[in-house]
Backbone as ProteinMPNN parsed JSONL, in Angstrom:
{"seq_chain_A": "MPDRPSTDRPIKIVIIDESPVRSAILEDGLREAGHASIIRISDRANLLERIYAIDPDVILIDLANPSRDVLEQMFQVSRAVKRPVGMFVDQSDAASIEAAIDAGVSAYVVDGLRKERVKPILDTMVSRFHAFSRLRAELDQAKSQLEERKLVDRAKGVLMRQKKIGEEQAYALLRTVAMNEKKKISEIAQSVITAAELLK", "coords_chain_A": {"N_chain_A": [[90.479, 86.244, 59.931], [90.366, 85.995, 56.407], [92.339, 83.815, 54.28], [94.738, 85.454, 52.391], [94.52, 86.041, 48.944], [97.127, 85.813, 46.497], [98.136, 88.705, 44.913], [98.978, 91.393, 42.614], [98.929, 93.743, 43.93], [100.049, 96.334, 46.255], [101.577, 95.19, 49.299], [100.063, 95.219, 52.528], [101.293, 96.41, 55.483], [101.528, 96.045, 58.955], [102.897, 97.658, 61.709], [103.68, 97.005, 64.981], [104.497, 98.885, 67.573], [105.596, 100.691, 70.328], [107.468, 102.663, 70.385], [108.305, 105.542, 68.651], [110.77, 106.094, 67.497], [112.07, 103.617, 67.145], [110.19, 102.335, 65.483], [110.38, 103.956, 63.291], [112.781, 103.187, 62.147], [112.156, 100.642, 61.162], [110.105, 101.407, 59.376], [111.521, 103.049, 57.56], [113.28, 101.171, 56.444], [111.425, 99.481, 55.215], [110.155, 101.219, 53.391], [112.318, 101.857, 51.749], [112.609, 99.388, 50.626], [110.538, 99.376, 48.93], [107.967, 99.29, 49.917], [104.964, 100.849, 50.621], [102.543, 100.889, 51.902], [102.018, 101.152, 54.974], [101.128, 100.738, 58.32], [101.133, 101.984, 61.559], [100.798, 100.754, 64.832], [100.632, 102.009, 67.981], [99.916, 101.445, 70.58], [98.719, 98.836, 72.787], [96.03, 98.402, 73.246], [92.966, 96.748, 72.705], [94.101, 95.185, 70.671], [93.974, 92.859, 68.936], [91.416, 93.169, 67.73], [91.802, 95.549, 66.334], [93.788, 94.814, 64.534], [92.405, 92.886, 63.029], [90.526, 94.604, 61.878], [92.136, 96.221, 60.261], [93.243, 94.31, 58.6], [95.86, 93.256, 57.651], [98.612, 92.236, 55.431], [101.038, 91.462, 56.387], [102.607, 91.336, 59.595], [104.59, 93.191, 61.731], [106.274, 93.109, 64.721], [107.683, 95.073, 67.121], [109.656, 95.074, 69.852], [111.248, 96.424, 72.62], [112.458, 95.654, 75.326], [110.784, 93.208, 76.148], [108.292, 92.268, 78.542], [107.309, 89.167, 80.12], [104.513, 88.99, 80.046], [103.832, 90.794, 77.992], [105.104, 89.588, 75.815], [103.625, 87.19, 75.741], [101.108, 88.188, 75.051], [101.681, 89.094, 72.462], [102.318, 86.683, 71.263], [99.829, 85.508, 71.332], [98.512, 87.08, 69.458], [99.943, 86.304, 67.184], [99.194, 83.596, 67.016], [96.48, 83.879, 66.505], [96.086, 85.287, 64.092], [96.187, 84.569, 60.656], [98.654, 85.195, 59.223], [101.909, 86.23, 58.019], [104.154, 86.799, 60.663], [106.526, 88.863, 62.066], [108.941, 89.276, 64.596], [110.735, 91.569, 66.459], [113.153, 91.779, 68.941], [115.109, 93.105, 71.651], [116.558, 91.584, 73.468], [116.613, 88.136, 74.439], [115.534, 84.821, 75.476], [116.014, 81.254, 75.547], [113.545, 80.014, 76.098], [111.659, 81.943, 75.342], [112.131, 82.123, 72.607], [111.444, 79.541, 71.823], [108.732, 79.595, 72.533], [107.87, 81.524, 70.748], [108.175, 80.221, 68.292], [106.353, 78.12, 68.652], [104.055, 79.632, 68.705], [103.805, 80.357, 66.122], [105.265, 82.416, 65.009], [106.883, 83.875, 62.283], [109.391, 84.988, 61.896], [111.867, 85.577, 64.248], [113.653, 87.916, 65.604], [116.542, 88.692, 67.247], [118.068, 91.421, 68.704], [118.465, 92.795, 66.233], [117.594, 95.036, 64.845], [117.995, 96.811, 62.277], [118.0, 99.093, 59.614], [118.832, 98.19, 57.04], [118.505, 95.486, 57.252], [115.849, 94.918, 57.193], [114.409, 94.339, 54.761], [115.505, 91.757, 53.757], [114.774, 90.187, 55.986], [111.993, 90.458, 56.022], [111.346, 89.292, 53.513], [112.23, 86.663, 53.989], [110.585, 85.878, 56.157], [108.024, 85.944, 55.025], [108.217, 84.0, 52.981], [108.801, 81.769, 54.55], [106.491, 81.624, 56.102], [104.583, 80.987, 54.107], [105.561, 78.508, 53.312], [105.207, 76.992, 55.674], [102.441, 77.197, 55.827], [101.648, 75.741, 53.585], [102.587, 73.2, 54.331], [100.993, 72.789, 56.597], [98.457, 72.746, 55.434], [98.704, 70.477, 53.828], [99.055, 68.539, 55.814], [96.606, 68.765, 57.174], [94.92, 67.923, 55.127], [95.797, 65.289, 54.787], [95.093, 64.222, 57.283], [92.339, 64.524, 57.139], [91.739, 62.829, 54.978], [92.481, 60.398, 56.11], [90.632, 60.192, 58.199], [88.303, 60.036, 56.67], [88.746, 57.628, 55.347], [88.669, 55.853, 57.522], [85.983, 56.132, 58.239], [84.719, 55.068, 55.938], [85.679, 52.434, 56.05], [84.47, 51.572, 58.447], [81.777, 51.787, 57.725], [81.674, 49.949, 55.638], [82.059, 47.615, 57.105], [79.674, 47.57, 58.606], [77.764, 47.235, 56.534], [78.627, 44.785, 55.488], [78.086, 43.055, 57.598], [75.29, 43.427, 57.972], [74.143, 42.923, 55.434], [75.276, 40.63, 54.689], [77.452, 40.471, 52.847], [80.474, 40.671, 50.795], [83.616, 42.507, 51.247], [84.35, 44.001, 48.926], [81.919, 44.183, 47.584], [80.472, 45.653, 49.438], [81.847, 48.079, 49.394], [81.403, 48.78, 46.717], [78.656, 49.185, 46.803], [78.47, 51.419, 48.517], [79.811, 53.274, 46.909], [78.141, 53.378, 44.643], [75.737, 54.425, 45.707], [76.707, 56.908, 46.557], [77.406, 58.088, 44.091], [74.885, 58.171, 42.853], [73.532, 59.906, 44.56], [75.075, 62.093, 44.327], [77.117, 62.693, 46.189], [79.914, 62.644, 48.501], [81.731, 59.612, 49.108], [82.436, 59.312, 51.773], [80.483, 60.799, 53.096], [78.178, 59.277, 52.638], [79.01, 56.985, 53.93], [79.111, 57.941, 56.57], [76.377, 58.342, 56.988], [75.444, 55.705, 56.864], [76.71, 54.603, 59.126], [75.602, 56.201, 61.16], [72.879, 55.511, 60.909], [73.036, 52.795, 61.557], [73.811, 52.957, 64.222], [71.573, 54.116, 65.329], [69.761, 52.087, 65.075], [70.554, 50.175, 66.82]], "CA_chain_A": [[90.77, 86.875, 58.647], [90.518, 84.987, 55.365], [93.659, 83.747, 53.672], [94.827, 86.473, 51.35], [95.014, 85.56, 47.657], [98.283, 86.586, 46.061], [97.863, 89.607, 43.795], [100.094, 92.298, 42.367], [98.753, 95.003, 44.661], [101.044, 96.496, 47.326], [101.202, 94.5, 50.529], [99.751, 96.099, 53.651], [102.124, 95.989, 56.616], [101.26, 96.677, 60.245], [104.006, 97.648, 62.678], [103.248, 97.21, 66.372], [105.672, 99.416, 68.272], [105.289, 101.874, 71.132], [108.524, 103.654, 70.216], [108.34, 106.134, 67.308], [112.144, 106.034, 66.974], [112.317, 102.255, 66.671], [109.319, 102.022, 64.346], [110.876, 104.717, 62.134], [113.827, 102.367, 61.514], [111.435, 99.64, 60.373], [109.397, 102.067, 58.272], [112.523, 103.468, 56.563], [113.733, 99.966, 55.744], [110.323, 98.999, 54.378], [109.96, 102.153, 52.267], [113.452, 101.67, 50.831], [112.382, 98.115, 49.926], [109.431, 99.566, 47.997], [106.661, 99.104, 50.564], [104.433, 102.155, 51.014], [101.314, 100.738, 52.688], [102.495, 100.798, 56.317], [100.306, 101.306, 59.39], [101.769, 101.756, 62.858], [99.959, 100.718, 66.029], [101.585, 102.37, 69.027], [99.535, 100.917, 71.893], [98.222, 97.46, 72.655], [94.611, 98.304, 73.606], [92.127, 96.114, 71.671], [95.053, 94.941, 69.584], [93.482, 91.896, 67.939], [90.302, 93.761, 66.976], [92.335, 96.554, 65.411], [94.478, 94.105, 63.449], [91.362, 92.32, 62.166], [89.913, 95.705, 61.122], [93.098, 96.661, 59.239], [93.418, 93.155, 57.721], [97.153, 93.402, 56.966], [99.232, 91.059, 54.813], [102.214, 91.127, 57.199], [102.647, 92.046, 60.879], [105.914, 93.296, 62.339], [106.161, 93.494, 66.125], [108.988, 95.553, 67.575], [109.621, 95.191, 71.309], [112.603, 96.665, 73.123], [112.734, 94.652, 76.361], [109.417, 92.805, 76.486], [108.024, 91.431, 79.721], [106.692, 87.882, 79.782], [103.099, 89.251, 79.717], [103.767, 91.428, 76.674], [105.438, 88.537, 74.847], [102.492, 86.261, 75.628], [100.06, 88.873, 74.286], [102.095, 89.096, 71.056], [102.203, 85.31, 70.769], [98.395, 85.29, 71.09], [98.239, 87.718, 68.167], [100.527, 85.449, 66.153], [98.374, 82.38, 66.887], [95.125, 84.202, 66.056], [96.025, 85.791, 62.712], [96.847, 83.683, 59.685], [99.5, 86.087, 58.435], [103.304, 86.213, 58.462], [104.438, 87.685, 61.797], [107.933, 88.995, 62.418], [109.081, 89.9, 65.906], [112.064, 92.091, 66.765], [113.355, 92.02, 70.373], [116.507, 93.452, 71.941], [117.193, 90.437, 74.11], [115.67, 87.031, 74.57], [116.059, 83.587, 76.063], [115.613, 80.061, 74.783], [112.111, 79.747, 76.309], [110.895, 82.896, 74.531], [112.29, 81.732, 71.197], [110.629, 78.332, 71.636], [107.33, 80.014, 72.584], [107.596, 82.243, 69.498], [108.018, 79.21, 67.237], [105.079, 77.442, 68.929], [102.962, 80.557, 68.402], [103.719, 80.556, 64.679], [106.017, 83.588, 64.551], [107.655, 83.476, 61.098], [110.778, 85.419, 62.091], [112.076, 86.084, 65.608], [114.965, 88.533, 65.414], [117.079, 89.221, 68.499], [119.104, 92.451, 68.553], [118.77, 92.906, 64.807], [116.787, 96.085, 64.228], [118.739, 97.758, 61.453], [117.225, 99.404, 58.413], [119.227, 97.377, 55.881], [118.119, 94.084, 57.468], [114.394, 94.778, 57.172], [113.922, 93.669, 53.543], [115.755, 90.308, 53.758], [113.997, 89.542, 57.046], [110.604, 90.418, 55.544], [111.266, 88.283, 52.451], [112.387, 85.338, 54.607], [109.436, 85.516, 56.989], [106.874, 85.689, 54.154], [108.39, 82.698, 52.319], [108.694, 80.742, 55.592], [105.067, 81.526, 56.438], [103.887, 80.261, 53.038], [106.015, 77.107, 53.366], [104.512, 76.355, 56.795], [101.015, 77.126, 55.491], [101.489, 74.608, 52.667], [102.75, 71.978, 55.124], [99.817, 72.636, 57.453], [97.334, 72.355, 54.563], [98.924, 69.07, 53.441], [98.804, 67.724, 57.006], [95.153, 68.76, 57.393], [94.321, 67.097, 54.079], [96.123, 63.89, 55.097], [94.262, 63.838, 58.431], [90.964, 64.43, 56.645], [91.641, 61.608, 54.171], [92.558, 59.266, 57.028], [89.334, 60.115, 58.877], [87.325, 59.569, 55.682], [89.016, 56.2, 55.125], [88.162, 55.145, 58.698], [84.522, 56.117, 58.121], [84.357, 54.128, 54.877], [85.941, 51.082, 56.555], [83.419, 51.237, 59.423], [80.51, 51.61, 56.995], [81.769, 48.66, 54.936], [81.846, 46.592, 58.13], [78.234, 47.56, 58.907], [77.063, 46.647, 55.385], [79.006, 43.372, 55.37], [77.352, 42.314, 58.634], [73.842, 43.495, 57.787], [73.693, 42.388, 54.146], [75.995, 39.361, 54.443], [78.171, 40.602, 51.567], [81.917, 40.821, 50.945], [84.139, 43.877, 51.353], [84.28, 44.677, 47.624], [80.509, 44.491, 47.316], [80.083, 46.736, 50.359], [82.427, 49.319, 48.875], [80.703, 49.098, 45.465], [77.353, 49.712, 47.198], [78.702, 52.794, 49.001], [80.18, 54.105, 45.762], [76.951, 53.548, 43.792], [74.829, 55.372, 46.382], [77.36, 58.231, 46.519], [77.272, 58.613, 42.726], [73.466, 58.473, 42.611], [73.117, 61.061, 45.368], [76.062, 63.159, 44.077], [77.779, 62.996, 47.463], [81.172, 61.93, 48.714], [81.559, 58.294, 49.734], [82.538, 59.462, 53.232], [79.188, 61.278, 53.603], [77.284, 58.115, 52.647], [79.518, 56.115, 54.999], [78.659, 58.515, 57.842], [74.932, 58.076, 57.093], [75.296, 54.268, 57.176], [77.137, 54.414, 60.517], [74.589, 56.848, 62.007], [71.674, 54.684, 60.86], [73.311, 51.551, 62.283], [73.833, 53.26, 65.654], [70.189, 54.373, 65.731], [69.011, 50.825, 65.056], [71.119, 49.215, 67.794]], "C_chain_A": [[90.925, 85.792, 57.586], [91.934, 84.961, 54.841], [93.682, 84.682, 52.485], [95.282, 85.857, 50.038], [96.179, 86.412, 47.201], [97.905, 87.408, 44.828], [99.065, 90.51, 43.615], [99.965, 93.601, 43.141], [99.789, 95.099, 45.783], [100.605, 95.77, 48.597], [101.034, 95.519, 51.659], [100.479, 95.563, 54.881], [101.726, 96.758, 57.869], [102.508, 96.551, 61.103], [103.409, 97.907, 64.054], [104.479, 97.63, 67.16], [105.282, 100.672, 69.037], [106.286, 102.997, 70.885], [108.536, 104.226, 68.799], [109.731, 106.057, 66.679], [112.421, 104.655, 66.389], [111.451, 101.944, 65.449], [109.765, 102.778, 63.102], [111.965, 103.94, 61.398], [113.176, 101.314, 60.621], [110.775, 100.274, 59.152], [110.368, 102.492, 57.172], [112.987, 102.271, 55.747], [112.678, 99.436, 54.795], [110.111, 99.9, 53.164], [111.097, 102.031, 51.246], [113.324, 100.375, 50.04], [111.167, 98.193, 49.002], [108.046, 99.366, 48.596], [106.153, 100.444, 51.089], [103.219, 102.047, 51.928], [101.659, 100.212, 54.081], [101.627, 101.501, 57.354], [100.965, 100.971, 60.71], [100.725, 101.753, 63.953], [100.893, 100.943, 67.209], [101.164, 101.916, 70.424], [98.815, 99.594, 71.702], [96.765, 97.296, 73.044], [93.814, 97.738, 72.431], [92.929, 95.725, 70.433], [94.505, 94.007, 68.512], [92.369, 92.479, 67.087], [90.809, 94.752, 65.942], [93.056, 95.898, 64.24], [93.466, 93.492, 62.49], [90.731, 93.415, 61.297], [90.833, 96.183, 59.992], [93.285, 95.584, 58.178], [94.727, 93.239, 56.929], [97.616, 92.108, 56.309], [100.371, 90.54, 55.69], [102.154, 91.944, 58.485], [104.076, 92.017, 61.402], [105.743, 93.832, 63.753], [107.553, 93.862, 66.62], [108.914, 95.847, 69.072], [111.038, 95.373, 71.826], [112.988, 95.582, 74.132], [111.405, 94.127, 76.882], [109.345, 91.993, 77.765], [107.39, 90.135, 79.239], [105.232, 88.085, 79.353], [102.949, 89.841, 78.313], [104.076, 90.403, 75.584], [104.26, 87.59, 74.639], [101.351, 86.886, 74.831], [100.393, 88.857, 72.793], [102.018, 87.693, 70.451], [100.739, 84.964, 70.501], [97.976, 85.896, 69.755], [98.721, 86.812, 67.04], [99.694, 84.202, 65.917], [97.033, 82.684, 66.231], [95.065, 84.604, 64.586], [96.769, 84.84, 61.785], [97.63, 84.553, 58.708], [100.952, 85.902, 58.881], [103.515, 87.237, 59.582], [105.935, 87.667, 62.05], [108.048, 89.738, 63.733], [110.537, 90.304, 66.137], [112.14, 92.35, 68.266], [114.835, 92.323, 70.61], [117.256, 92.302, 72.607], [116.152, 89.358, 74.347], [116.336, 85.867, 75.275], [115.486, 82.414, 75.278], [114.116, 79.795, 74.908], [111.256, 80.667, 75.452], [110.963, 82.534, 73.056], [111.418, 80.51, 70.905], [109.14, 78.685, 71.621], [106.933, 80.739, 71.304], [107.35, 81.265, 68.362], [106.686, 78.489, 67.407], [103.893, 78.317, 68.535], [102.843, 80.841, 66.91], [104.406, 81.815, 64.177], [106.945, 83.155, 63.414], [109.124, 83.892, 61.187], [110.882, 86.039, 63.482], [113.507, 86.601, 65.636], [115.419, 89.177, 66.718], [118.2, 90.205, 68.178], [119.477, 92.648, 67.077], [118.009, 94.013, 64.106], [117.685, 97.112, 63.542], [118.021, 97.88, 60.121], [117.543, 98.473, 57.248], [118.857, 95.903, 56.031], [116.632, 93.849, 57.271], [113.918, 93.999, 55.947], [114.234, 92.17, 53.532], [114.967, 89.557, 54.827], [112.542, 89.398, 56.613], [110.427, 89.337, 54.478], [111.318, 86.868, 53.029], [111.14, 84.941, 55.378], [108.209, 85.217, 56.132], [107.009, 84.314, 53.49], [108.286, 81.558, 53.341], [107.233, 80.528, 55.986], [104.321, 80.695, 55.387], [104.29, 78.781, 53.03], [105.298, 76.365, 54.487], [103.026, 76.194, 56.5], [100.749, 75.943, 54.566], [101.591, 73.286, 53.429], [101.523, 71.712, 55.989], [98.618, 72.169, 56.634], [97.461, 70.885, 54.153], [98.639, 68.136, 54.62], [97.304, 67.62, 57.277], [94.453, 67.862, 56.379], [94.565, 65.607, 54.359], [95.272, 63.383, 56.253], [92.819, 63.614, 57.987], [90.768, 63.144, 55.843], [91.661, 60.364, 55.057], [91.226, 59.07, 57.75], [88.265, 59.572, 57.935], [87.498, 58.065, 55.436], [88.486, 55.356, 56.291], [86.637, 55.024, 58.644], [84.063, 55.071, 57.109], [84.561, 52.688, 55.349], [84.871, 50.639, 57.555], [82.1, 50.956, 58.721], [80.518, 50.289, 56.221], [81.497, 47.513, 55.906], [80.37, 46.438, 58.469], [77.477, 46.839, 57.792], [77.365, 45.15, 55.249], [78.231, 42.516, 56.386], [75.858, 42.257, 58.317], [73.37, 42.802, 56.515], [74.366, 41.066, 53.791], [76.681, 39.368, 53.073], [79.66, 40.773, 51.845], [82.335, 42.292, 50.954], [84.015, 44.636, 50.041], [82.851, 45.067, 47.285], [80.03, 45.649, 48.19], [80.602, 48.08, 49.85], [81.7, 49.761, 47.598], [79.334, 49.703, 45.767], [77.463, 51.159, 47.677], [78.97, 53.736, 47.826], [78.966, 54.39, 44.864], [75.994, 54.563, 44.399], [75.399, 56.786, 46.333], [77.199, 58.871, 45.141], [75.831, 59.014, 42.443], [73.008, 59.726, 43.347], [74.054, 62.259, 45.197], [76.681, 63.664, 45.388], [79.102, 62.264, 47.533], [80.873, 60.596, 49.395], [81.587, 58.419, 51.254], [81.22, 59.96, 53.841], [78.185, 60.129, 53.678], [77.692, 57.165, 53.768], [79.043, 56.613, 56.358], [77.173, 58.241, 58.064], [74.679, 56.62, 57.478], [75.62, 54.01, 58.64], [76.094, 54.991, 61.47], [73.327, 55.999, 62.062], [71.863, 53.405, 61.676], [73.281, 51.788, 63.801], [72.424, 53.51, 66.169], [69.399, 53.07, 65.874], [69.534, 49.794, 66.054], [70.078, 48.859, 68.858]], "O_chain_A": [[91.557, 84.767, 57.845], [92.657, 85.952, 54.936], [92.757, 84.699, 51.673], [96.328, 85.209, 50.002], [96.22, 87.609, 47.486], [97.419, 86.872, 43.832], [100.046, 90.419, 44.353], [100.819, 94.478, 43.014], [100.343, 94.087, 46.214], [99.42, 95.736, 48.929], [101.745, 96.521, 51.74], [100.302, 94.407, 55.268], [101.604, 97.983, 57.841], [103.099, 95.477, 61.21], [102.718, 98.904, 64.266], [105.388, 96.831, 67.386], [104.71, 101.603, 68.47], [105.984, 104.162, 71.146], [108.753, 103.485, 67.841], [109.853, 105.966, 65.457], [112.939, 104.534, 65.279], [111.935, 101.352, 64.484], [109.56, 102.308, 61.982], [112.068, 104.019, 60.174], [113.584, 101.116, 59.477], [110.869, 99.753, 58.04], [110.08, 102.319, 55.988], [113.077, 102.337, 54.521], [112.997, 98.99, 53.693], [109.913, 99.417, 52.049], [110.869, 102.094, 50.038], [113.849, 100.258, 48.932], [110.804, 97.205, 48.365], [107.06, 99.281, 47.865], [106.816, 101.096, 51.896], [102.894, 102.992, 52.648], [101.604, 99.01, 54.342], [101.415, 102.711, 57.279], [101.316, 99.819, 60.963], [99.867, 102.634, 64.008], [101.831, 100.175, 67.422], [101.962, 101.989, 71.359], [98.36, 99.27, 70.605], [96.291, 96.167, 73.165], [93.966, 98.193, 71.297], [92.486, 95.916, 69.301], [94.561, 94.319, 67.322], [92.365, 92.313, 65.867], [90.315, 94.797, 64.815], [92.958, 96.356, 63.102], [93.641, 93.565, 61.274], [90.435, 93.187, 60.124], [90.365, 96.51, 58.901], [93.463, 95.892, 57.0], [94.715, 93.287, 55.699], [97.091, 91.03, 56.586], [100.638, 89.339, 55.733], [101.713, 93.093, 58.481], [104.693, 90.956, 61.503], [105.138, 94.885, 63.957], [108.483, 93.059, 66.546], [108.202, 96.753, 69.503], [111.926, 94.579, 71.515], [113.768, 94.686, 73.809], [110.943, 94.551, 77.942], [110.2, 91.153, 78.043], [106.983, 90.026, 78.083], [104.764, 87.439, 78.416], [102.067, 89.447, 77.549], [103.398, 90.352, 74.559], [103.934, 87.229, 73.507], [100.702, 86.21, 74.034], [99.516, 88.637, 71.958], [101.693, 87.534, 69.275], [100.432, 84.224, 69.567], [97.189, 85.307, 69.014], [98.005, 86.579, 66.066], [99.499, 83.786, 64.775], [96.501, 81.858, 65.489], [94.089, 84.292, 63.903], [97.859, 84.368, 62.109], [97.306, 84.631, 57.523], [101.199, 85.462, 60.004], [103.109, 88.393, 59.463], [106.539, 86.609, 62.226], [107.337, 90.716, 63.964], [111.449, 89.485, 66.024], [111.295, 93.057, 68.815], [115.701, 91.86, 69.869], [118.437, 92.077, 72.341], [114.958, 89.64, 74.444], [117.516, 85.908, 75.623], [114.587, 82.577, 74.453], [113.478, 79.395, 73.934], [110.246, 80.237, 74.894], [109.966, 82.63, 72.34], [110.742, 80.447, 69.878], [108.376, 78.156, 70.813], [105.809, 80.595, 70.824], [106.433, 81.45, 67.563], [105.968, 78.268, 66.432], [102.859, 77.818, 68.09], [101.891, 81.49, 66.475], [104.166, 82.243, 63.048], [107.7, 82.193, 63.555], [109.996, 83.232, 60.623], [110.092, 86.909, 63.848], [114.457, 85.82, 65.685], [114.771, 90.088, 67.233], [119.155, 89.871, 67.476], [120.656, 92.664, 66.722], [117.795, 93.943, 62.895], [118.078, 98.122, 64.125], [117.506, 96.902, 59.577], [116.638, 98.018, 56.548], [118.889, 95.151, 55.056], [116.193, 92.701, 57.191], [113.103, 93.087, 56.082], [113.324, 91.369, 53.319], [114.541, 88.424, 54.605], [111.929, 88.349, 56.81], [109.475, 88.558, 54.53], [110.557, 85.99, 52.621], [110.68, 83.804, 55.275], [107.429, 84.328, 56.471], [106.045, 83.55, 53.438], [107.743, 80.498, 53.03], [106.793, 79.395, 56.181], [103.53, 79.815, 55.727], [103.461, 77.909, 52.772], [104.83, 75.243, 54.29], [102.418, 75.189, 56.87], [99.761, 75.228, 54.728], [100.797, 72.37, 53.213], [101.065, 70.575, 56.107], [97.855, 71.309, 57.072], [96.478, 70.145, 54.131], [98.05, 67.069, 54.444], [96.789, 66.541, 57.571], [93.518, 67.136, 56.715], [93.672, 64.776, 54.195], [94.782, 62.254, 56.22], [92.165, 62.654, 58.397], [89.762, 62.453, 56.002], [90.948, 59.395, 54.794], [90.747, 57.946, 57.899], [87.429, 58.759, 58.329], [86.518, 57.327, 55.33], [87.925, 54.281, 56.081], [86.07, 53.977, 58.955], [83.147, 54.292, 57.373], [83.727, 51.821, 55.088], [84.418, 49.495, 57.528], [81.389, 50.012, 59.068], [79.504, 49.594, 56.154], [80.794, 46.56, 55.572], [79.869, 45.321, 58.605], [76.66, 45.956, 58.051], [76.481, 44.352, 54.937], [77.784, 41.411, 56.078], [75.236, 41.196, 58.381], [72.318, 42.163, 56.511], [74.083, 40.461, 52.757], [76.535, 38.45, 52.266], [80.064, 40.992, 52.987], [81.53, 43.19, 50.707], [83.615, 45.8, 50.04], [82.603, 46.153, 46.76], [79.278, 46.512, 47.738], [79.89, 49.084, 49.872], [81.416, 50.944, 47.411], [78.895, 50.623, 45.077], [76.662, 52.014, 47.299], [78.431, 54.841, 47.759], [78.791, 55.512, 44.387], [75.497, 55.451, 43.707], [74.667, 57.748, 46.098], [76.892, 60.058, 45.036], [75.579, 60.07, 41.862], [72.206, 60.507, 42.834], [73.868, 63.301, 45.826], [76.757, 64.863, 45.652], [79.379, 61.376, 46.727], [79.908, 60.463, 50.148], [80.851, 57.718, 51.949], [80.876, 59.592, 54.964], [77.435, 60.012, 54.646], [76.844, 56.611, 54.467], [78.624, 55.822, 57.202], [76.752, 57.944, 59.182], [73.817, 56.329, 58.307], [74.894, 53.285, 59.321], [75.739, 54.361, 62.465], [72.765, 55.789, 63.137], [70.959, 52.983, 62.398], [72.8, 50.95, 64.563], [72.105, 53.163, 67.306], [68.485, 52.972, 66.693], [69.023, 48.676, 66.127], [70.362, 48.07, 69.76]]}, "name": "protein", "num_of_chains": 1, "seq": "MPDRPSTDRPIKIVIIDESPVRSAILEDGLREAGHASIIRISDRANLLERIYAIDPDVILIDLANPSRDVLEQMFQVSRAVKRPVGMFVDQSDAASIEAAIDAGVSAYVVDGLRKERVKPILDTMVSRFHAFSRLRAELDQAKSQLEERKLVDRAKGVLMRQKKIGEEQAYALLRTVAMNEKKKISEIAQSVITAAELLK"}
């Protein structure tokens, strides 16, 4: 699912819950908080496909006493969808909480399914999700920049050896070619490295 741009339209919320009584508590809390676009999924058959088809903004998973298998299935959902996921369980253990965090669950609420708690939990999980998303994007960007820098350094080394020039001249050459070809320096660097490997 693509990352959802923030707009003023109502957010679409999916509740995964086999129990109509328990899901009604969540739905009441959400409606009182002003959320009307709520879809309930009551069974777990083809769960991921159905979530992708609905394309929700937020996913709330309500499990009374989940087995390890059910929890793992829900964690797979959390890992697969790039959306805030909140999970309500009646009881838990440290391993399940740790697994939930690893899976990217934005809020893991133990024994806390009360109507008046739904809005603050939803607000917290959405803001936490966005904070983690920003951190992940910054980390990915930093990794990408580091990889690009490594490529440029390797390409400079190739040019310095082959053309018997200094580091500054090698970099200036890469930059000039990049500007002329309207490409990033890292792309030109990759071409230089590839060509050098072919000519070995």
